[in-house]
C-alpha positions as CSV (number, residue, x, y, z in Angstrom):
1,M,-7.0,3.2,17.7
2,D,-3.7,4.9,17.7
3,G,-1.1,2.8,17.4
4,F,0.0,2.0,20.8
5,E,-3.6,1.5,21.2
6,L,-3.0,-1.3,18.8
7,W,0.1,-2.3,20.6
8,Q,-2.0,-2.6,24.2
9,Y,-4.5,-4.5,22.0
10,N,-5.3,-7.8,24.0
11,V,-1.6,-7.8,25.3
12,D,-3.1,-9.5,28.7
13,D,-3.7,-12.4,26.4
14,P,0.0,-14.8,26.6
15,K,-0.5,-15.7,22.7
16,H,-1.3,-12.6,21.5
17,R,1.2,-10.3,23.3
18,P,3.1,-8.7,21.0
19,C,6.0,-8.4,22.1
20,C,9.1,-11.0,23.6
21,P,7.7,-11.9,27.7
22,E,9.5,-9.5,29.4
23,G,7.2,-6.8,27.2
24,G,7.5,-3.4,27.4
25,M,8.5,-0.8,25.0
26,G,11.8,-1.2,22.5
27,T,11.4,-5.2,22.3
28,L,10.5,-6.9,19.3
29,I,6.5,-7.6,18.1
30,S,6.1,-10.7,17.3
31,P,5.5,-11.8,13.4
32,H,1.7,-13.9,14.3
33,Y,1.0,-10.4,16.4
34,L,-0.4,-8.5,13.5
35,T,-1.6,-11.8,11.9
36,A,-3.6,-12.5,15.3
37,A,-4.2,-9.1,16.2
38,F,-5.6,-7.1,12.7
39,P,-8.7,-9.3,12.2
40,K,-9.9,-8.6,15.5
41,L,-8.9,-4.6,15.1
42,L,-11.4,-5.0,11.4
43,E,-14.0,-6.7,13.6
44,K,-13.3,-4.7,16.9
45,N,-14.2,-1.3,14.3
46,N,-16.8,-2.9,12.3
47,L,-14.5,-3.1,8.9
48,R,-14.6,-6.0,6.0
49,H,-11.9,-8.6,6.3
50,I,-8.8,-8.0,4.2
51,R,-5.5,-9.4,4.9
52,F,-2.6,-7.4,7.2
53,H,-0.5,-7.7,3.7
54,D,-3.6,-5.5,1.5
55,L,-2.4,-2.2,3.0
56,R,0.9,-3.0,1.1
57,H,-1.4,-2.4,-2.2
58,S,-4.0,0.3,-0.6
59,C,-0.7,2.5,0.0
60,A,0.9,2.0,-3.3
61,S,-2.2,2.2,-5.0
62,L,-2.1,5.3,-3.1
63,L,0.9,6.8,-3.9
64,L,0.1,6.3,-7.7
65,A,-3.0,8.1,-7.3
66,N,-1.4,11.3,-5.8
67,G,1.3,11.2,-8.7
68,V,4.1,9.7,-6.7
69,P,6.4,8.2,-9.5
70,M,6.6,4.8,-9.8
71,K,10.5,4.6,-8.9
72,Q,9.3,5.9,-5.3
73,I,6.7,3.2,-4.6
74,Q,9.1,0.9,-5.7
75,E,11.8,2.1,-3.3
76,W,9.3,2.9,-0.6
77,L,7.9,-1.0,-1.1
78,G,11.1,-2.2,-1.2
79,H,10.9,-3.7,-4.6
80,S,15.1,-4.3,-5.4
81,D,13.6,-4.5,-9.7
82,F,11.8,-1.6,-11.2
83,S,10.0,-3.9,-13.1
84,T,8.3,-6.3,-9.8
85,T,7.0,-2.6,-9.5
86,A,5.6,-1.8,-12.8
87,N,4.1,-5.4,-13.7
88,V,1.4,-5.1,-10.0
89,Y,0.9,-1.5,-10.6
90,A,0.9,-0.1,-14.3
91,H,-2.8,-0.7,-14.5
92,L,-3.4,1.4,-12.1
93,D,-1.7,4.6,-13.6
94,Y,-4.6,6.2,-15.1
95,N,-3.0,9.5,-15.2
96,S,-0.2,8.2,-17.5
97,K,-2.7,6.0,-19.7
98,L,-4.5,9.5,-20.1
99,S,-1.4,11.7,-20.8
100,S,-0.7,9.7,-23.5
101,A,-4.0,9.8,-24.9
102,D,-3.7,13.6,-25.0
103,A,-0.4,13.2,-26.9
104,I,-2.3,11.2,-29.2
105,A,-4.7,13.1,-30.0
106,N,-2.7,16.4,-29.8
107,G,-0.4,14.2,-32.3
108,L,-2.6,13.1,-34.9
109,K,-4.7,17.0,-34.7
110,G,-1.2,18.3,-35.4
111,A,-0.8,15.7,-38.7
112,L,-4.7,17.0,-39.8
113,T,-3.7,19.9,-39.8
114,A,-0.3,19.8,-41.7
115,I,-2.0,17.8,-44.4
116,Q,-5.3,20.0,-45.1
Protein backbone atom coordinates (compact mmCIF):
# COMPACT_ATOMS: atom_id res chain seq x y z
CA MET A 1 0.00 0.00 0.00
CA ASP A 2 1.58 3.28 -1.06
CA GLY A 3 1.14 6.66 0.61
CA PHE A 4 -1.81 7.71 -1.54
CA GLU A 5 -3.62 4.44 -0.87
CA LEU A 6 -3.04 4.96 2.86
CA TRP A 7 -4.45 8.48 2.50
CA GLN A 8 -7.55 7.11 0.78
CA TYR A 9 -7.94 4.26 3.27
CA ASN A 10 -11.48 4.34 4.62
CA VAL A 11 -12.12 7.95 3.60
CA ASP A 12 -15.73 7.10 2.78
CA ASP A 13 -16.41 6.71 6.49
CA PRO A 14 -16.71 10.32 7.82
CA LYS A 15 -15.24 9.46 11.21
CA HIS A 16 -12.08 8.15 9.50
CA ARG A 17 -11.82 10.82 6.82
CA PRO A 18 -8.21 12.04 6.83
CA CYS A 19 -8.87 15.59 5.71
CA CYS A 20 -11.08 18.52 6.39
CA PRO A 21 -14.75 17.95 5.51
CA GLU A 22 -14.11 19.49 2.08
CA GLY A 23 -11.47 16.79 1.48
CA GLY A 24 -9.05 16.79 -1.41
CA MET A 25 -5.30 16.90 -1.79
CA GLY A 26 -3.49 19.69 0.01
CA THR A 27 -5.82 19.86 2.99
CA LEU A 28 -4.75 19.12 6.52
CA ILE A 29 -4.85 15.57 7.85
CA SER A 30 -6.83 15.11 11.03
CA PRO A 31 -4.58 13.97 13.91
CA HIS A 32 -7.13 11.27 14.73
CA TYR A 33 -6.85 9.80 11.23
CA LEU A 34 -3.42 8.20 11.74
CA THR A 35 -4.42 6.92 15.15
CA ALA A 36 -7.51 5.26 13.69
CA ALA A 37 -6.15 4.13 10.31
CA PHE A 38 -2.76 2.74 11.32
CA PRO A 39 -4.04 -0.27 13.34
CA LYS A 40 -6.44 -1.10 10.49
CA LEU A 41 -3.58 -0.93 8.00
CA LEU A 42 -1.54 -3.35 10.14
CA GLU A 43 -4.46 -5.74 10.53
CA LYS A 44 -5.32 -5.65 6.84
CA ASN A 45 -1.73 -6.60 5.99
CA ASN A 46 -1.43 -9.27 8.72
CA LEU A 47 1.20 -7.32 10.66
CA ARG A 48 1.50 -7.34 14.42
CA HIS A 49 0.08 -4.41 16.36
CA ILE A 50 2.47 -1.60 17.16
CA ARG A 51 1.83 2.03 18.00
CA PHE A 52 2.37 4.55 15.21
CA HIS A 53 4.94 6.25 17.48
CA ASP A 54 6.99 3.02 17.46
CA LEU A 55 7.89 3.77 13.83
CA ARG A 56 9.83 6.79 15.09
CA HIS A 57 11.95 4.55 17.33
CA SER A 58 12.44 2.05 14.52
CA CYS A 59 13.63 4.83 12.23
CA ALA A 60 16.13 6.11 14.80
CA SER A 61 17.39 2.59 15.50
CA LEU A 62 17.90 1.85 11.81
CA LEU A 63 19.69 5.15 11.27
CA LEU A 64 22.02 4.40 14.18
CA ALA A 65 22.66 0.82 13.01
CA ASN A 66 23.63 2.17 9.58
CA GLY A 67 26.26 4.51 10.93
CA VAL A 68 24.35 7.79 11.00
CA PRO A 69 25.90 9.97 13.72
CA MET A 70 23.83 10.56 16.83
CA LYS A 71 23.86 14.33 16.19
CA GLN A 72 22.16 13.84 12.81
CA ILE A 73 19.60 11.51 14.39
CA GLN A 74 18.89 14.19 17.00
CA GLU A 75 18.21 16.68 14.22
CA TRP A 76 16.08 14.18 12.26
CA LEU A 77 13.93 13.44 15.32
CA GLY A 78 13.68 17.10 16.26
CA HIS A 79 15.05 16.70 19.78
CA SER A 80 16.09 20.13 21.03
CA ASP A 81 18.76 18.63 23.29
CA PHE A 82 21.40 16.10 22.20
CA SER A 83 21.23 14.39 25.59
CA THR A 84 17.61 13.39 24.95
CA THR A 85 18.61 11.43 21.85
CA ALA A 86 21.73 10.03 23.50
CA ASN A 87 19.84 8.87 26.60
CA VAL A 88 17.14 7.11 24.58
CA TYR A 89 19.30 5.50 21.87
CA ALA A 90 22.84 5.16 23.28
CA HIS A 91 22.21 1.56 24.40
CA LEU A 92 21.65 0.65 20.74
CA ASP A 93 25.01 1.98 19.56
CA TYR A 94 26.61 -1.47 19.32
CA ASN A 95 29.27 -0.39 16.79
CA SER A 96 30.50 2.26 19.21
CA LYS A 97 30.88 -0.41 21.90
CA LEU A 98 32.90 -2.58 19.50
CA SER A 99 35.15 0.35 18.60
CA SER A 100 35.71 1.12 22.28
CA ALA A 101 36.53 -2.51 23.06
CA ASP A 102 38.98 -2.66 20.14
CA ALA A 103 40.67 0.55 21.33
CA ILE A 104 41.07 -0.84 24.85
CA ALA A 105 42.41 -4.15 23.53
CA ASN A 106 44.91 -2.37 21.28
CA GLY A 107 45.97 -0.12 24.14
CA LEU A 108 46.54 -3.11 26.42
CA LYS A 109 48.54 -4.91 23.72
CA GLY A 110 50.71 -1.81 23.33
CA ALA A 111 51.22 -1.57 27.09
CA LEU A 112 52.15 -5.26 27.38
CA THR A 113 54.63 -4.92 24.52
CA ALA A 114 56.25 -1.89 26.17
CA ILE A 115 56.58 -3.75 29.49
CA GLN A 116 58.28 -6.78 27.93
